[in-house]
C-alpha positions in Angstrom: 25.3 66.6 9.3 27.2 67.4 6.1 25.9 65.7 3.0 27.5 67.8 0.3 27.4 65.4 -2.7 25.9 67.2 -5.6 22.4 66.2 -6.5 23.2 66.0 -10.2 26.0 63.6 -9.5 23.6 61.5 -7.5 21.2 61.3 -10.4 24.0 60.2 -12.7 25.1 57.5 -10.4 21.5 56.4 -10.0 21.1 56.1 -13.7 24.3 54.0 -13.8 23.1 51.6 -11.2 20.6 49.5 -13.0 19.5 47.7 -9.8 17.9 50.8 -8.2 16.9 50.8 -4.6 13.8 51.9 -2.8 13.6 52.7 0.9 14.4 49.0 1.7 16.8 48.5 -1.2 14.3 46.1 -2.6 14.9 46.0 -6.3 18.0 43.8 -6.7 18.5 41.1 -9.3 18.7 37.5 -8.4 22.3 36.4 -8.0 24.5 33.5 -7.2 24.7 31.9 -3.8 28.3 32.6 -3.1 29.0 31.7 -6.7 30.4 33.1 -9.9 30.1 36.7 -11.1 27.0 37.8 -13.0 26.7 41.0 -15.0 24.3 43.8 -14.2 24.6 46.3 -17.0 28.1 47.8 -16.6 28.3 46.4 -13.1 29.3 43.0 -11.9 27.8 41.2 -9.0 30.8 39.4 -7.6 28.8 37.3 -5.1 25.3 37.0 -3.7 23.8 35.5 -0.6 20.2 34.8 0.6 17.0 34.1 -1.4 16.6 36.7 -4.1 13.0 35.6 -4.9 11.6 35.8 -1.4 13.8 38.1 0.7 12.2 41.1 2.2 15.5 43.0 2.2 17.7 43.2 -0.9 21.0 45.0 -0.3 24.0 46.0 -2.2 27.4 45.8 -0.4 30.0 48.2 -1.9 33.7 47.6 -1.2 37.0 49.1 -2.6 39.1 45.9 -2.9 38.8 43.1 -5.4 38.1 39.4 -5.2 40.9 37.6 -3.3 41.6 40.3 -0.7 41.0 40.1 3.0 38.5 43.0 2.7 36.5 41.1 0.1 36.6 37.9 2.1 35.3 39.9 5.2 32.4 41.1 3.1 31.6 37.5 2.2 31.7 36.5 5.9 29.3 39.4 6.7 26.9 38.4 4.0 27.0 34.7 4.8 26.2 35.5 8.5 23.3 37.8 7.5 21.8 35.1 5.3 22.2 32.6 8.1 20.7 34.8 10.8 17.8 36.0 8.6 17.1 32.5 7.2 17.7 34.1 3.7 15.4 37.0 4.3 18.2 39.5 3.8 19.6 39.0 0.2 22.9 40.7 -0.4 25.1 41.3 -3.5 28.7 42.3 -3.3 30.1 44.9 -5.7 33.9 44.9 -5.5 36.6 47.2 -6.9 34.8 50.5 -6.3 32.1 49.7 -8.8 29.6 51.7 -6.9 32.0 54.6 -6.1 34.9 55.3 -3.8 35.3 57.4 -0.6 32.9 60.3 -0.3 31.0 59.2 -3.4 30.1 55.7 -2.0 29.3 57.2 1.4 27.0 59.7 -0.1 25.4 56.9 -2.1 24.2 55.3 1.2 21.9 58.2 1.8 20.5 58.0 -1.7 19.8 54.2 -1.4 22.3 53.3 -4.1 23.8 50.7 -1.7 22.9 49.8 1.8 26.2 48.8 3.2 29.8 49.8 2.4 33.2 49.0 3.9 35.4 52.1 4.3 38.3 53.2 6.5 37.2 55.4 9.4 39.2 58.4 8.0 37.1 58.3 4.8 34.3 59.8 7.0 36.3 63.0 7.6 34.4 65.1 5.1 31.3 64.4 7.2 32.8 64.6 10.6 36.3 66.0 11.2 36.8 63.7 14.2 37.2 60.8 11.8 40.7 62.1 11.3 41.6 60.1 14.4 42.0 57.0 12.3 44.9 58.5 10.3 46.6 60.5 13.1 50.2 59.5 13.1 52.0 57.7 15.9 49.2 57.5 18.4 49.3 53.7 18.5 52.4 51.7 19.6 51.3 48.7 17.5 48.5 46.4 16.4 47.6 45.1 19.8 47.3 48.6 21.1 45.1 49.7 18.2 42.9 46.6 18.5 42.4 47.2 22.2 41.2 50.7 21.6 38.8 50.0 18.7 37.3 46.9 20.4 36.8 48.7 23.7 34.6 51.4 25.1 36.6 54.3 23.6 36.3 52.7 20.2 32.6 52.4 20.5 32.4 56.0 21.7 34.4 57.3 18.7 32.3 55.3 16.2 29.1 56.5 17.8 30.1 60.2 17.8 31.5 60.1 14.3 28.5 58.2 13.0 26.0 60.5 14.7 27.6 63.6 13.3 27.6 62.3 9.7 24.3 60.4 9.9 26.1 57.0 9.6 25.8 53.8 11.5 29.4 52.5 12.0 29.9 48.9 13.0 32.7 46.4 13.5 36.5 47.2 13.4 38.6 45.5 10.9 42.4 45.9 10.9 43.7 47.1 7.5 47.4 46.9 8.4 50.1 49.4 9.4 50.6 52.1 6.8 54.1 52.0 5.2 55.8 53.8 2.4 56.8 52.3 -0.9 59.5 54.2 -2.8 61.6 54.3 -5.9 64.6 55.1 -3.8 66.1 53.8 -0.5 65.2 55.9 2.5 66.5 55.1 6.0 66.3 58.4 8.0 64.0 61.2 8.7 66.1 63.6 6.5 65.7 61.3 3.6 62.0 62.2 3.4 62.6 65.9 3.0 61.3 66.9 -0.4 60.2 63.4 -1.2 57.2 63.4 -3.6 54.7 61.1 -2.0 51.2 60.2 -3.2 48.7 60.5 -0.4 44.9 60.3 -0.3 43.1 63.6 -0.6 42.4 63.8 3.1 43.7 66.7 5.2 45.3 64.6 7.9 47.5 62.7 5.4 48.6 65.9 3.7 49.4 67.6 7.0 51.3 64.5 8.3 53.9 64.5 5.5 54.2 68.3 5.3 55.2 68.1 9.0 58.4 66.3 8.2 59.2 68.3 5.0 58.0 65.8 2.5 56.0 66.9 -0.6 52.6 65.1 -0.4 50.7 64.9 -3.7 47.0 64.1 -3.4 46.0 61.5 -6.1 43.4 58.9 -6.5 44.6 55.3 -5.9 43.8 54.5 -9.6 46.2 57.2 -10.8 49.1 56.3 -8.5 50.8 53.4 -10.3 51.2 55.5 -13.5 52.2 58.5 -11.5 55.1 56.6 -9.9 56.0 55.0 -13.3 56.2 58.4 -14.9 58.1 60.0 -12.0 55.3 62.4 -11.1 55.7 61.0 -7.5 58.5 59.0 -6.0 56.3 56.7 -3.9 53.1 56.3 -1.9 51.9 55.1 1.5 49.3 52.4 2.3 49.0 49.2 4.3 50.9 46.4 2.6 47.7 44.6 1.5 46.8 47.7 -0.6 50.4 47.9 -1.9 50.1 44.4 -3.1 46.6 44.6 -4.6 47.6 47.7 -6.6 50.9 46.2 -7.8 53.1 48.9 -6.4 55.9 46.4 -5.9 56.5 46.5 -9.6 57.4 50.2 -9.6 58.7 50.6 -6.0 61.7 48.4 -5.1 61.7 49.7 -1.5 59.1 49.2 1.3 59.9 51.5 4.3 58.1 50.4 7.5 57.2 53.8 8.9 54.2 52.2 10.6 52.8 55.7 11.1 49.2 54.7 11.2 47.3 51.6 12.2 44.1 51.9 10.2 40.7 50.2 10.4 37.9 49.5 8.1 34.3 49.6 9.3 30.9 48.4 8.0 28.9 51.5 7.4 25.2 52.1 6.7 23.0 55.2 6.5 22.0 55.9 10.1 18.4 56.9 9.3 17.9 53.8 7.2 19.4 51.5 9.9 17.3 53.0 12.6 14.2 52.4 10.5 14.9 48.7 10.4 13.1 46.3 12.8 15.1 45.6 16.0 15.9 42.0 15.0 17.3 43.1 11.6 19.5 45.7 13.4 20.7 43.0 15.7 21.5 40.7 12.8 23.5 43.4 11.1 25.5 44.2 14.2 26.2 40.5 14.9 27.3 39.9 11.3 29.6 43.0 11.5 31.3 41.6 14.6 31.6 38.1 13.2 33.3 39.4 10.0 35.5 41.7 12.0 36.7 39.0 14.3 37.5 36.8 11.3 39.5 39.5 9.5 41.4 40.6 12.6 42.4 37.0 13.1 44.0 36.7 9.7 45.5 40.1 9.0 48.7 40.0 11.0 49.7 36.6 9.5 48.7 37.9 6.1 51.0 41.0 6.5 53.9 38.8 7.4 53.3 36.4 4.5 52.9 39.2 2.0 56.3 40.7 3.2 57.9 37.3 2.8 56.5 36.9 -0.7 57.7 40.4 -1.8 61.1 39.8 -0.4 61.3 36.6 -2.4 60.5 38.7 -5.5 63.4 41.0 -4.7 61.7 44.0 -3.0 63.6 45.3 0.0 62.0 46.1 3.3 63.6 48.8 5.5 62.9 48.7 9.2 64.1 51.8 11.1 66.5 51.6 13.9 65.1 52.5 17.3 66.9 55.8 17.1 65.4 56.7 13.7 61.9 55.6 14.8 62.3 57.9 17.8 63.2 60.8 15.4 59.9 60.2 13.6 57.9 60.2 16.8 59.7 63.3 18.1 58.8 65.1 14.8 55.2 64.6 15.6 55.3 65.9 19.2 52.6 68.5 19.4 51.2 67.6 16.0 47.6 67.1 17.3 47.7 70.2 19.4 48.9 72.3 16.5 46.7 70.9 13.7 43.8 68.9 15.1 43.3 70.3 18.7 39.8 68.9 18.8 41.3 65.4 18.9 43.5 66.0 21.9 41.2 64.3 24.4 40.8 61.1 22.3 44.5 60.9 21.6 45.3 61.2 25.3 42.9 58.4 26.1 44.3 56.3 23.3 47.9 56.7 24.5 46.8 55.9 28.1 45.4 52.6 26.8 48.7 51.4 25.4 49.2 47.7 26.2 53.0 47.9 26.1 
């Protein structure tokens, strides 16, 4: 297990979180039953569920996206179901917009009890287990149905269990985030158009290696820096699922949306493994049931949501570029041997994923 977050940083974050957690996360403020926001120091409780006065378990839920997104709504579904199953004995507060940290920081925070649950993409776990790079490996899925079949099946459970065990996390659910596409300040229609293209990517090895593979110039930046970086010409575009492109306003600085569909990424509900295993069996079962319930809901709305967001952006004047079959084949050919060359430890999983293709 690799837990490399600096202890000093942990203390700073603990001080910043006024609703400190014990071993059960038991010192949360009373909140609003699915209601309006309430302030907690510099933090904002966006929603709360359960009985704050009598609940045995009081948990913080940390998510990246803001109110009004599918990720946020999935967190609400999760908390509502937990409150129902526990008869209010699990009280939850949702902290949206990376208030409790992002990426590695929020995942480290689980181990320190700063929050009890977070929603993160699988690949965010790569600093703790390199096998989590499977979530961002390009062109291993033929489409949404193929990806859902894998993550909802035995192989998906095997991957979640292995990654979670290596990093000391409990990984539950499987929520489709959308196909990753590129937004750009210039029109790009072929593989050669990407050569030298300055592209913001997450600071995760698999994303950097992906774009280097085709001669692009990947620039690791935080998502909060990306809009300004595009505006100032530091980078010429970025890549994300369309929902992230919309929530971050990239349509204002990127006229072109290129449907590379290189990755079909998934969010998961994640807890500290040791903490989860220390919970009573009925509580563990409730958490897993709530994760599945929220995942089923989000998966049921995401494809339609992607289509609607594209229609809305086209109405605003953004142009969506879909590759011809020949160009898409050029991209796929460019990644022949990519896993063997860069991530050989993923070869077996990739072979099983491709064998499960529903097309």
